[in-house]
C-alpha angles and dihedrals in degrees: 000000000000098000111120136168130193131186139162117238111203098202147336094293090052089052092051091046091051089051089053090053091048091052090059091055105043123085130217112277095040120140117206125192116202122205130183143104122285108290094017092124105265094134091040090056089047089052089057092049094047093045089047088061090055106268110150102186133074123301112212135179112263091215094138100030097043092220136043113194124209109191106193130174094256103029145008114232121197118195112196127191109190096176095113095040110126098190131011089229088072086072090061090056091054091050096245094169089066091066095059112080139126092270098053136080109213121197118187127193116199093012093173087075089064099046114149093022107054122070124255117279123248089200130024110200123190124191117197134179116252103179105296091337130072133231117215120205121188123194120189114224099179139025088264089054092046089054090056093048092048090053091048090053089051090053095047 
């Protein structure tokens, strides 16, 4: 896929707002990989996505639990943080394949830790520091991902 999107995000609220926008464009069944250094805004972006789907409570990083589920009326969202994962095989023991279905949105931080076990991403999103701001880069990996990027470009 050659569809890409880039945008600067001035601060935390811009990152959350972008996540809200993204939530209105993704479909159930989408798999999103998040890349970026510690503190780059991966969980902040996820908060915007989850809240965009209607979640009213807190959105926290599942660093110690590996997955934080958000079961909403229209969609189930599963936020994974694989940072502390020692071996991808651990994901098999937790039944990770059960989370990925056509009715779920799955967001994975540190996806490289789960290589060989987790499904292919529809979207690869990278957040990078640019001074005090962030730059978000989105690369479509599937037709479903390309559809999201095309819609983002239309909204820009």
